[in-house]
GUMARDREN-964650 format. One record per residue (C-alpha): residue in one letter; x, y, z. Coordinates in steps of 0.25 Angstrom, whole numbers, plus 5000, padded with zeros to 4 digits. Layout:
BEGIN
AXYZ/...
END
This chain:
BEGIN
M507447614692/R506547654681/R506047514678/I505647504692/W504747624691/I504147574678/A503847444684/A503347494697/G502447594690/V501747494682/A501547394693/A500947514702/V499847544692/S499447414686/F499347264686/V500347224675/Q499947084674/P498547034672/L497946994685/A496646914688/A495746944700/A495846844711/E495546814725/I496246914734/N497346844742/D498846844745/Q499146764733/G498446864724/A499146974730/R500546914727/K500146884713/L499647034711/R500947084717/D501746994708/D501047044696/L501147194700/S502547184703/H502947104692/Y503647214684/L504347274696/P505847254699/E506147144709/E506747244719/V505447324719/R504547204719/N505147154731/G505247284738/G503847294743/F503347404733/L502147324729/T501347234738/V499947174736/I499047114747/P497647064748/S496647174754/G495247114756/E494647094742/R495847164735/Y497347174734/E498147294739/I499247334730/K500247424737/Y501347504731/D502447554740/F503147654731/A504047694743/K504647554743/L504847564728/L505547704729/G506347654740/D506947544731/I507247634719/G507347774726/S508447874725/G509247934737/D509048074730/F507548064734/S506648034745/I505147994744/S504148004755/G502647984757/L502547854748/T501547764754/P501147634748/F500047644738/S498947534737/V498047484726/F496947384729/A496547284718/A495347204719/P494947094708/V493547124701/N492747054691/G493447024677/G494847014683/L494947164685/W495447234697/K494847344705/L495947444710/N495847544721/S496847634728/D496647754738/S497947834742/D498647964744/L500047994740/N501048094746/V502448084741/S503648174743/I504948154736/Q506248234740/G507548234733/K508548294724/M508548304708/P509748274700/D510048424699/G510148424715/K508848504717/S508048454729/T506648404725/D505348384733/L504148314727/T502748294734/Y501648214727/S500248194734/V498948134730/T497748134740/D496548034740/A496947954727/V495847854725/F495947754713/S495047634708/G495147554695/I494847424688/F496147354683/D496047254672/P497247154672/T496947124657/I497447264653/S498347284665/Y497647424667/L496447494673/R495047474667/S494547594675/G494947684686/E494647804695/M495547884703/T495348014711/S496248094721/G496248214729/P497448314729/I498648284721/R499948364723/I501348374719/V502448464723/S503848464718/K505048554722/T506348544715/G507248664719/A506548794716/E505548724707/E504248684713/L502948614707/E501648594714/A500448534707/S499148474713/F497748434709/A496548434719/A495948304715/M496048204703/N495048104697/Y495348004686/S494547884679/L495047784670/T494047704660/S494347594650/T493447534639/G493647434627/A494247504615/A493847484601/I495047404598/A494947264603/G495647234616/A495947384618/T495447474629/D495147624630/F495547694643/R495147834647/G495547914659/R494848044664/G495048124676/A495348264682/F496248344692/S495648454699/R496248584703/F497648574697/Y498748664702/E500248674699/R501248774704/V502648774697/T503848854703/T505248874698/A506448954701/E506349044689/N504849064688/A503749104698/P502748994701/I501648954691/Q500348894695/I499448804686/R498048774690/A496848704684/E495448674690/S495548534685/L496248444675/D495448344667/F496048234659/D495448124650/V496448024644/G496047904635/V496747794628/E496047704618/G496347574612/V497347524622/V497647374622/P498047354637/E498547214636/K499647244625/I500147364633/R500147284646/N500947174639/L501947284634/V502047354647/S502247214654/F503347174645/G503947314646/L504047304661/E504647164660/L505747234651/V505947334662/K506547224671/N507647204660/E508747304659/K509047254645/P507847184638/S508147074628/P507947084613/A506746984614/E506147074625/L506247194617/A505647124605/E504447084614/L504347224619/K504247284605/K503247174601/L502347214613/I502547364609/R502047334595/G500947244600/A500447354609/M500447464598/P499647554596/F499447554612/F498147634610/S497247694599/S497047834605/L497447914617/S496848044622/E497048144633/K496448274638/I496848364649/T496048484653/F496348594663/N495248674668/R495448814672/F496948804670/V497748914676/V499248954676/A499549054687/S500849134686/Q501449274691/I500749344679/G499449284681/D498549164678/F498349104664/E497149024664/L496448924654/G494948884657/K495348754651/L496548684645/D496448554637/Y497548464633/T497348344624/L498148224619/A497748124609/M498448014602/T498047914592/E498447764591/P499947754590/S500047714575/E500647754562/A499847884563/T499747934577/R499248064581/I499548134595/G498748254597/F498748364607/G497748474611/I497748594620/G496448674622/V496248804631/E495048884635/N494849024642/I496249074642/S496649184651/A497949254655/P498249354666/P497549484664/G498449584656/L499449474652/I498849474637/P498549614631/E497049634629/L497249644614/Y497849504614/A497049444625/Q495749434616/L496549344607/V496749234617/P495849124613/E494849074623/I494848934617/A496148874611/E496348734607/I497448654599/Q497448514595/M498648454587/G499348324585/I500548254580/T500048154569/D500448034561/L501447984571/N501947844568/F501947774581/T501947634574/R503247674567/F503847724580/V503547594587/D504147514575/T505347604576/L505447594591/M505347444590/E506547434580/I507447504590/D508347434600/L507747454614/S508747374621/T509747484623/S509647574635/G509647724634/P508947824624/L508847794610/P509847834600/E509547964593/A509347904580/Q508347804585/S507547914593/A507547994580/R507047864572/L505947844582/G505447994581/E505447984566/A504647854566/F503447934572/L503348034561/P502748014547/D503748044537/G504548124547/Q503448224548/I502748274561/K501248294558/I500448384567/D498948414566/F498148514573/P496648474572/K496148594580/V496648724584/V495648824590/A495748964596/K494449044600/S494249184606/P493149284605/L494049344593/Y494249214585/D493949074583/V495048994576/E495248844573/A496348774565/S496748634561/G497848574553/A499048494552/M500548504550/S501748414547/G503248434546/Y504648374547/P505348394561/D506748414554/Q506148504543/K505548624551/D505148694538/R504448574532/Y503048564537/T501648574532/L500448644539/E498948634535/T497948704544/S496448754543/I496148874551/F494648924554/A494349054561/R493049134565/D492949274569/V494149324561/D493449464558/K493249474573/L494749444575/I495149544564/Q494349654571/Y495049624584/F496449634578/Q496049764571/Q495549824584/A496749774592/A497649844581/K497249974587/A497949944600/D499049854594/P499349874579/Q499949744577/F498549684577/N498449754563/Q499349644557/V498549534564/S497249594559/F497849594545/A498349454545/V496949404550/M496249474539/M497249414528/A496949274534/K495449304533/G495549344519/M496249204516/A495149124524/K494049034519/T492649044525/E492048924530/A490548894530/D490448924545/G491149064543/R492549024548/L493749064540/R494648954536/W496148954532/D496748824526/I498248844528/K499348754522/F500848774524/E501748674517/D503248644519/G503448774526/K503248854513/S501848844506/L500748914514/T499248914508/V498048964515/N496748914509/G497448874497/Q498149004495/V499649004494/L500249104503/Q501749054503/
END
C-alpha cells in the first residue's frame, strides 16, 4: 500500500518523463496519461484515478482520489467530500507547459484509531488558485503562483481536539540558473494571514495560539534537477519490485552517488508576527518570532544551522515579579549549528550496506552510519551569534564547542562575550537587593566579572573564555581552574 501512495503522490504533482509540446488531440492525451501514470501500480492505473482529455487548446488532467482511496481504503475509515481535482496543461514556447488549476477542497474522515478511539478529521481549502510554468527537461516547475482563501483543519480523537486555520495564503516560486553549470537555484516565498490554533486535551484546559501573519522564505541553490529526476525515476521503478535485484541496487547506488551533493546550499526563514499563546493564566505575546534553518552543501564538512529570534516579549500582568520583569530581554536571538558533518562518508557507508533486506537496519549498522557523520567521533557545535538586549543590558556572544557523545565530561568550549551598560546593571542589582537580598550575590558576581574584563575600543567589556576537557578554565588568559 505504501508504494501505491508514493507513486500516486509523485504522479499527482509532476510530469516524471520529459514531454514535448504538441498539437492537442486524443493521441496526445493518451500519451500524456501514459507518461503520468507510468509509475502507478496497474490496479490504480486501470481504476480511473487519472484521466486526460483534450480541452480546447490545453489538456485537462483529472485526479480522482476517491477512486484511489476506494482501491486501497480500509474498512476502519470512511472518507467523504473528495471530488475530482483538475489541472489544465497547455503547451507554450520552448517545450514548456503552462499549468492552471482552480478548486476548493472539503474532506471529512471518520473512523477508529488502533487503540479503539473514534476519530473525526475535517480539512478544507477555499478558493485555491494555481498557475505555473513546468519544464519537462527538469521535471519540475520553473515558476509558480498560488493563492487561497480560508484554510481550516479540525481533528477530534476521543477527548483531544485540534483546530487550526488561516484566513488566506499566497505563495510564489521562482528559479534562475545557478553558478554551477547545469544547476538551478529555486526560491519560494509566501505568507499565511491570521493564523489560529486551538488545542484541547482531557488533562489540560484549552490553549489558543494566534499570529497576525506567518511569512516564509525558502531557497535551495545548486540543484541539478536532471540527476535528481533520474534518481527518483529509477527509485520509483524499484518500488514496483518487492525484492530488487543486486544489479538494480547497484544502479541505484550509482545514481545516488551521481546526484550528490544534491544542492550547494539550503535556507529557510519563518516569521510569526504578533505571536500570542493564550491560556487560563493569561496571554504570552511576542511582537515577532523568527525561525531560521541553513545547510551547506552535503560534503565532507557540512554545517546545519538553526536560529531563533524574538522581539517585544510580554507575559500576563503579575506573572513575573516586577524586580525580575525588568530583566526580561526586549530582543533575544540565538544562532547555532552542527558543523563538520561528513555527508560524503555517510553516503559511502550507506552504499556499503546490503539494502536488499527488509525491515530496520541492525543496531550495529545503524551505529556505524551515525558514526560516519562525525569527525573523529566528535560532535562540533558553533554559535556565531547570541544576543540579549534590554534597557538594563546589551550582551552578545559567539563561540564553539566540541565533545564526544559517549564521554560527557570530555568537551571543549571557547567563547567571547561582549557587554555594554554593566555599571547600569550592577546599580540595578544593588537597588533590587534592598527588596530581595539574594541580588547582593548577583551584584557581587557581576562586579567580579567586570574586574576580569578587557575594554574594547568601542567601550564594550570583553571576556574570552576557554574550558578544556571539563577541567581547565581560563578567562582572558587567566587560569581559574
